[in-house]
C-alpha positions in Angstrom: 39.1 64.8 12.2 42.5 64.2 13.8 44.5 67.4 14.4 48.1 67.8 13.3 48.8 70.0 16.3 51.1 67.7 18.3 54.8 67.5 19.2 55.3 64.6 16.8 54.4 66.8 13.8 57.0 69.3 14.9 59.6 66.6 15.5 59.0 65.0 12.1 59.3 68.3 10.3 62.5 69.3 12.1 64.1 66.0 11.3 63.4 66.3 7.6 67.1 67.1 6.8 66.5 70.6 5.7 66.4 73.9 7.6 62.9 74.7 8.7 61.4 78.2 9.0 58.7 79.5 11.3 56.3 79.7 8.4 56.9 76.0 7.7 56.1 75.1 11.3 52.9 77.2 11.3 51.7 75.5 8.2 52.5 72.0 9.6 50.5 72.9 12.7 47.4 73.9 10.8 48.2 77.6 10.4 49.1 78.0 14.1 50.2 81.3 15.5 53.8 82.0 16.3 53.0 81.7 20.0 51.4 78.3 19.5 54.4 77.1 17.4 56.8 78.1 20.2 54.6 76.3 22.7 55.0 73.0 20.8 58.7 73.7 20.2 59.3 73.8 23.9 58.3 70.1 24.0 60.8 69.1 21.3 64.6 69.3 21.4 65.6 71.8 18.7 68.2 74.4 17.8 67.9 77.6 15.9 70.6 78.6 13.4 73.3 80.9 14.8 73.4 82.7 11.5 70.6 84.2 9.4 69.3 85.9 12.6 68.2 82.5 14.0 65.7 82.2 11.2 66.0 78.4 10.8 65.2 75.5 13.0 66.4 71.9 13.2 65.9 68.9 15.5 68.6 68.7 18.1 70.5 65.5 17.6 73.9 65.4 19.4 75.3 62.8 17.0 75.3 65.2 14.1 77.7 67.8 15.5 81.4 67.7 14.7 84.2 67.8 17.3 83.7 71.6 17.7 80.0 71.2 18.5 78.9 72.5 15.0 77.1 71.3 12.0 75.7 72.9 8.8 73.1 72.4 6.2 74.4 74.3 3.3 75.1 77.9 4.5 72.9 77.5 7.6 74.9 76.8 10.7 73.9 75.2 14.0 75.7 74.8 17.3 75.3 72.6 20.4 75.1 75.9 22.3 72.3 77.4 20.3 73.2 81.1 19.9 76.4 82.6 18.4 77.3 84.4 21.6 77.2 81.2 23.7 79.1 79.3 21.0 81.9 81.9 20.8 82.1 81.9 24.6 82.5 78.1 24.8 85.0 78.0 21.9 87.2 80.7 23.5 87.2 79.0 26.9 87.9 75.6 25.4 90.7 76.8 23.0 94.0 75.2 24.1 95.9 78.3 23.0 93.1 80.9 23.2 91.5 82.1 20.0 91.8 85.1 17.7 88.9 86.7 15.9 90.1 85.4 12.5 90.4 81.8 13.9 86.9 81.9 15.3 85.5 83.4 12.0 87.2 80.7 10.0 85.8 78.0 12.2 82.2 79.4 12.5 82.0 80.9 9.0 80.4 84.1 10.3 81.6 87.4 11.6 82.3 87.3 15.4 83.4 90.9 16.1 80.2 91.8 17.9 79.9 88.6 20.0 83.5 88.9 21.1 83.0 92.6 22.1 79.8 91.7 24.0 81.4 88.8 25.9 84.5 90.9 26.7 82.4 93.8 28.0 80.4 91.4 30.2 83.6 89.9 31.6 82.7 86.5 30.3 86.0 86.1 28.3 89.4 87.8 28.6 91.5 89.5 26.0 95.2 89.8 25.7 97.3 91.7 23.2 99.8 89.6 21.3 101.9 90.8 18.3 99.5 92.2 15.7 96.3 90.9 17.1 94.0 90.3 20.2 93.9 86.9 21.7 90.7 85.9 23.5 91.1 83.7 26.5 89.4 82.2 29.5 88.5 84.4 32.5 90.0 81.8 35.0 93.6 83.0 35.7 95.1 79.5 35.7 93.4 78.5 32.4 94.3 81.9 31.0 98.0 81.5 31.8 98.0 78.0 30.2 96.4 79.3 27.0 98.9 82.1 26.8 101.8 79.7 27.3 100.5 77.4 24.6 100.1 80.4 22.2 103.6 81.6 22.9 104.9 78.1 22.0 102.9 78.2 18.8 104.3 81.6 17.9 107.9 80.4 18.6 107.4 77.2 16.6 106.0 79.1 13.6 109.0 81.5 13.7 111.4 78.6 13.8 109.6 77.0 10.9 109.8 80.2 8.9 113.5 80.5 9.7 114.2 76.9 8.7 112.4 77.4 5.4 114.4 80.5 4.6 116.9 79.3 2.0 120.1 81.0 0.8 121.1 81.2 -2.9 123.9 78.7 -2.0 121.3 76.2 -0.8 119.2 76.7 -3.9 122.2 76.0 -6.1 123.2 72.9 -4.2 119.7 71.4 -4.5 119.4 72.3 -8.2 122.8 70.8 -9.0 121.7 67.5 -7.4 118.6 67.6 -9.6 120.8 68.3 -12.7 123.1 65.4 -12.0 120.3 63.1 -10.7 117.1 64.0 -12.6 113.9 62.9 -11.0 115.3 62.8 -7.5 112.8 63.0 -4.8 113.1 65.3 -1.7 114.4 62.4 0.4 117.0 61.6 -2.4 118.3 65.1 -2.4 118.5 65.2 1.4 120.5 62.0 1.3 122.9 63.1 -1.4 123.6 66.4 0.4 124.1 64.7 3.8 127.9 65.1 3.6 127.7 68.8 3.3 128.7 70.9 6.2 126.3 71.8 7.6 123.9 69.2 6.1 120.8 70.6 4.6 117.6 69.9 6.6 114.7 68.4 4.8 112.6 71.5 5.4 115.0 73.6 3.4 115.1 71.1 0.5 111.3 71.1 0.6 111.3 74.9 0.5 113.4 74.8 -2.8 111.0 72.2 -4.3 108.0 74.4 -3.3 109.6 77.6 -4.6 110.3 76.2 -8.0 107.2 74.0 -8.2 109.4 70.9 -8.6 106.8 68.4 -7.3 108.0 65.3 -5.4 110.2 64.0 -8.2 112.4 67.0 -8.8 110.6 68.1 -12.0 107.7 70.4 -12.9 104.6 69.6 -10.9 101.7 68.1 -12.9 98.0 68.5 -12.4 
């Protein structure tokens, strides 16, 4: 009787499109022991989930990962790197402007406090204090400097955007008066009609008024 104990059995199960557990592999390999399962796994490209304590297995297919080297099946997450620690290290080092804990958690959809702490203590990633948060960066000084520069540019751009979107009562009145006289005006229409004012109102401030009063694009109440 032919045995099912071969790498092809493992490969077929791992490519089934669902996360596979150790018990599934043992059953597919005729009630094999965990040691036997891992012996066959070494002959097949695979990844373990970086969440759920590495409980799930999947066939490693480079084409299925997104641009961040990640892919998920439901709430089970996999990485090109395998483990969460290796994934966090790569993502910090590759981040153009470094990465905060929140940014990494949003991307990976798991808590990353412990991996960050482990990597920092090992000296595998750096950490810089920026206003209100830690920024995790590359250990190479030249890359680190570039990441900090890009982050500073992001902070300054965000501050400028917030300032531009801060509108005075006078600006609000000007925009609303245009909408009273020209009902249904779009944002671009309002900007054009206020172009002669000194100083002219930038589009971002007109957009801020539309957003604040939920005017939609046509100068009226937004619809679902």
